[in-house]
N, C-alpha and C positions, 0 to 999 in steps of 0.2 A: 529436497525438502520432503519430508514424510507427510502423510495425510494429516496426522494430528498436529504437526507443526504448521501446516498450511491453514488448518482450521483455527488454531490458536492465534496465528498472526492476523488472520482475517478478522477475528473477533476483537483483537486489540485495535486494529485499524478502524473497524466499525465504531468502536467506543469513542474514538477521537473526532468523529464527524458530528456536525450539527444535524438537525432534523432535515433541512433542505438538501444538504449534501448526501445524506443517507438515501433520501428519496431518489435523487438523480443517479446515484450508484446502483440502487436496486433496479431502476428502470433500465439502465445500461446492461445490467446482468441479465434481466429478463429478455432484452433484445438479442443478446449474444447467445443465450442458452439454446434456443431452437436451431440455430444455424451452425453450431459447433458440436463436434463429437466430444466425448468425455475427456480425452487427453488435451484437445485444443481448448476446451473450457477451463481446464486446470491451468494451462499455460496462460490463458487470458487473465485468470485471477492472480497468478504469480506476477505478471507484468504490472498489475494494478497495485500489488503489495510493494513493488520496488519504486513505483512512481505515484505521484498524488492521484487520488485523494487519500489512499490508505497508507501511504508511506509515512513513517514517523517524521516529525518536523526536523529539519536540518538547518544548522547554523554554520556558515562557512568558517567561523572561528574554531570549530572542532578539528579542522584540517591542520591548524597551526599547533594545537595542543597547549602545553603550558609555556611555550616560548613567549617572551615579551617582545612585542613588535618594536617598541621604543628603544630597546637595547641594541638593535641592529645597526 
């Protein structure tokens, strides 16, 4: 993931959060930043983009696709 992609994905995830979740995420980021070097902090952010709270909503039906469950 390039830096611009990481920034873009972070901003999209940030936009999905409500004010309270943004505050919690920001506090977690501030707690992680001093103890991690640059690459570790980038890895920390990537993990958050793959997992809640920044990950896009996921519905299990997306795994099935267009198949009709009742026809099985």
